[in-house]
Backbone as CSV, one residue per row, in Angstrom:
resi,resn,N_x,N_y,N_z,CA_x,CA_y,CA_z,C_x,C_y,C_z
1,UNK,-3.274,12.791,39.612,-3.692,11.804,40.590,-4.565,10.753,39.881
2,UNK,-4.305,9.497,40.153,-5.060,8.404,39.546,-6.447,8.333,40.163
3,UNK,-7.450,7.955,39.368,-8.835,7.947,39.840,-9.054,7.026,41.036
4,UNK,-8.342,5.895,41.076,-8.553,4.962,42.179,-7.893,5.429,43.477
5,UNK,-7.066,6.456,43.434,-6.461,7.006,44.647,-7.347,8.060,45.286
6,UNK,-8.352,8.523,44.592,-9.212,9.595,45.109,-10.118,9.089,46.218
7,UNK,-10.729,7.926,46.043,-11.629,7.367,47.051,-10.803,6.615,48.093
8,UNK,-10.863,7.054,49.337,-10.102,6.379,50.386,-10.875,5.204,50.974
9,UNK,-12.105,5.453,51.401,-12.919,4.393,51.997,-14.369,4.823,51.989
10,UNK,-15.290,3.859,51.966,-16.706,4.198,52.091,-17.038,4.471,53.552
11,UNK,-17.984,5.340,53.791,-18.420,5.645,55.152,-19.725,4.895,55.410
12,UNK,-19.683,3.983,56.361,-20.854,3.174,56.664,-21.250,3.456,58.107
13,UNK,-22.203,4.345,58.273,-22.740,4.678,59.584,-24.254,4.577,59.505
14,UNK,-24.902,4.745,60.625,-26.361,4.680,60.641,-26.968,5.788,59.776
15,UNK,-26.420,6.993,59.888,-26.939,8.110,59.109,-26.728,7.894,57.614
16,UNK,-25.554,7.407,57.241,-25.276,7.191,55.826,-26.065,6.014,55.267
17,UNK,-26.398,5.043,56.100,-27.223,3.933,55.652,-28.639,4.410,55.330
18,UNK,-29.141,5.348,56.103,-30.461,5.928,55.822,-30.425,6.721,54.520
19,UNK,-29.313,7.428,54.260,-29.191,8.198,53.025,-29.159,7.302,51.785
20,UNK,-28.724,6.052,51.949,-28.650,5.137,50.806,-30.032,4.857,50.214
21,UNK,-31.079,4.933,51.032,-32.429,4.731,50.512,-32.827,5.856,49.551
22,UNK,-32.150,7.016,49.654,-32.402,8.148,48.760,-31.429,8.164,47.583
23,UNK,-30.552,7.152,47.499,-29.585,7.093,46.405,-28.343,7.915,46.658
24,UNK,-28.022,8.170,47.937,-26.838,8.961,48.295,-25.855,8.066,49.035
25,UNK,-24.586,8.154,48.643,-23.535,7.332,49.236,-22.402,8.236,49.692
26,UNK,-21.763,7.889,50.814,-20.721,8.732,51.399,-19.363,8.043,51.304
27,UNK,-18.340,8.841,51.024,-16.974,8.358,50.918,-16.025,9.335,51.595
28,UNK,-14.945,8.803,52.150,-13.831,9.651,52.548,-12.941,9.760,51.323
29,UNK,-12.558,10.989,50.982,-11.741,11.218,49.787,-10.483,11.990,50.179
30,UNK,-9.501,12.020,49.281,-8.282,12.777,49.546,-8.608,14.268,49.541
31,UNK,-7.843,15.029,50.290,-8.139,16.448,50.480,-7.997,17.256,49.191
32,UNK,-7.177,16.813,48.259,-6.934,17.569,47.035,-7.959,17.278,45.945
33,UNK,-8.877,16.346,46.165,-9.829,15.935,45.133,-10.888,17.008,44.906
34,UNK,-11.236,17.204,43.636,-12.293,18.145,43.280,-13.576,17.366,42.983
35,UNK,-14.679,18.082,42.834,-15.956,17.428,42.560,-15.943,16.641,41.245
36,UNK,-15.408,17.202,40.154,-15.375,16.402,38.912,-14.504,15.146,39.039
37,UNK,-13.409,15.232,39.772,-12.560,14.056,39.966,-13.281,12.979,40.771
38,UNK,-14.008,13.387,41.809,-14.761,12.438,42.634,-15.850,11.778,41.788
39,UNK,-16.522,12.570,40.968,-17.574,12.035,40.091,-16.998,10.991,39.145
40,UNK,-15.872,11.288,38.505,-15.242,10.340,37.593,-14.813,9.074,38.307
41,UNK,-14.264,9.218,39.515,-13.773,8.059,40.258,-14.915,7.118,40.633
42,UNK,-16.035,7.667,41.103,-17.178,6.832,41.490,-17.786,6.166,40.260
43,UNK,-17.923,6.910,39.176,-18.500,6.337,37.955,-17.634,5.212,37.408
44,UNK,-16.331,5.378,37.444,-15.445,4.353,36.908,-15.348,3.149,37.850
45,UNK,-15.286,3.386,39.153,-15.102,2.292,40.107,-16.356,1.427,40.234
46,UNK,-17.544,2.039,40.224,-18.779,1.297,40.486,-19.697,1.184,39.277
47,UNK,-19.320,1.784,38.143,-20.095,1.712,36.900,-21.543,2.181,37.084
48,UNK,-21.676,3.375,37.644,-22.970,4.023,37.841,-22.881,5.442,37.287
49,UNK,-24.031,6.120,37.209,-24.048,7.516,36.782,-24.307,8.400,37.985
50,UNK,-23.479,9.416,38.162,-23.570,10.322,39.302,-24.340,11.564,38.887
51,UNK,-25.322,11.945,39.700,-26.114,13.141,39.434,-25.492,14.370,40.086
52,UNK,-24.992,14.227,41.328,-24.433,15.368,42.050,-23.400,14.891,43.064
53,UNK,-22.496,15.799,43.403,-21.473,15.527,44.412,-21.447,16.695,45.383
54,UNK,-21.622,16.421,46.659,-21.482,17.420,47.712,-20.239,17.077,48.522
55,UNK,-19.442,18.097,48.847,-18.168,17.885,49.521,-18.122,18.745,50.769
56,UNK,-17.554,18.179,51.835,-17.373,18.957,53.071,-16.080,18.552,53.756
57,UNK,-15.505,19.480,54.483,-14.305,19.220,55.269,-14.754,18.943,56.700
58,UNK,-14.362,17.789,57.235,-14.704,17.416,58.603,-13.504,17.736,59.478
59,UNK,-13.698,18.590,60.459,-12.581,18.979,61.315,-12.213,17.836,62.250
60,UNK,-10.943,17.754,62.575,-10.461,16.690,63.455,-10.805,16.967,64.905
61,UNK,-11.125,15.928,65.639,-11.428,16.066,67.056,-10.135,16.068,67.859
62,UNK,-10.195,16.542,69.078,-9.013,16.553,69.940,-8.896,15.199,70.628
63,UNK,-7.685,14.667,70.669,-7.411,13.367,71.264,-6.441,13.531,72.420
64,UNK,-6.582,12.692,73.440,-5.693,12.744,74.597,-4.542,11.767,74.424
65,UNK,-3.333,12.237,74.676,-2.132,11.414,74.730,-1.447,11.749,76.052
66,UNK,-1.796,10.985,77.080,-1.272,11.314,78.405,-1.902,12.597,78.884
67,UNK,-1.066,13.572,79.203,-1.585,14.866,79.658,-1.843,15.836,78.505
68,UNK,-1.357,15.507,77.346,-1.467,16.432,76.216,-2.755,16.201,75.425
69,UNK,-3.277,17.275,74.888,-4.426,17.229,73.987,-3.917,17.511,72.583
70,UNK,-4.006,16.522,71.694,-3.524,16.676,70.331,-4.701,16.692,69.362
71,UNK,-4.662,17.584,68.384,-5.757,17.589,67.399,-5.559,16.486,66.372
72,UNK,-6.641,15.833,66.006,-6.608,14.863,64.914,-6.672,15.629,63.602
73,UNK,-6.277,15.012,62.531,-6.242,15.687,61.239,-7.641,15.830,60.650
74,UNK,-7.906,16.966,60.028,-9.191,17.097,59.315,-9.178,16.225,58.063
75,UNK,-10.380,15.880,57.574,-10.485,15.038,56.393,-11.662,15.501,55.553
76,UNK,-11.713,15.020,54.331,-12.724,15.461,53.382,-13.739,14.344,53.144
77,UNK,-15.020,14.716,53.176,-16.108,13.754,52.970,-16.896,14.168,51.737
78,UNK,-17.270,13.181,50.938,-18.073,13.436,49.743,-19.362,12.631,49.825
79,UNK,-20.494,13.310,49.601,-21.796,12.660,49.492,-22.143,12.647,48.000
80,UNK,-22.246,11.443,47.443,-22.478,11.276,46.012,-23.928,10.853,45.798
81,UNK,-24.656,11.620,44.995,-26.039,11.295,44.650,-26.054,10.641,43.275
82,UNK,-26.655,9.469,43.209,-26.723,8.738,41.942,-28.008,9.065,41.206
83,UNK,-28.004,8.813,39.904,-29.216,9.004,39.103,-30.249,7.963,39.522
84,UNK,-31.536,8.262,39.399,-32.572,7.305,39.794,-32.410,5.971,39.080
85,UNK,-32.551,4.897,39.832,-32.422,3.560,39.276,-31.043,2.947,39.468
86,UNK,-30.023,3.774,39.718,-28.676,3.261,39.957,-28.460,3.024,41.443
87,UNK,-27.653,2.021,41.761,-27.252,1.789,43.142,-25.908,1.082,43.131
88,UNK,-25.189,1.197,44.234,-23.878,0.585,44.361,-24.049,-0.716,45.121
89,UNK,-23.744,-1.823,44.485,-23.934,-3.150,45.086,-23.000,-3.377,46.269
90,UNK,-21.883,-2.669,46.300,-20.900,-2.815,47.384,-21.528,-2.533,48.760
91,UNK,-22.468,-1.579,48.803,-23.088,-1.174,50.055,-24.277,-2.034,50.467
92,UNK,-24.795,-2.854,49.565,-25.993,-3.625,49.844,-25.716,-4.685,50.917
93,UNK,-26.643,-4.843,51.838,-26.521,-5.845,52.889,-25.701,-5.406,54.084
94,UNK,-25.339,-4.118,54.143,-24.548,-3.627,55.272,-25.468,-3.118,56.330
């Protein structure tokens, strides 16, 4: 898998914006990605040094389609902690 295919999108929510002050950034990643792959992808894409990667599976919520209740697909979230002094400019001003 190519490194640029691992990161799907950045997660920009109120909670994740607060975490940015601590040097932590959140991304949605592909389900098959491992911690070392996520670390390499973030370091190469944003030219920063990663200190730690935490990964969790977010279960899909149930959605209504008429009378039926369909489950949404689960997805994988990664919280990336950067080394002190590093920051991702992409997230600044959000």
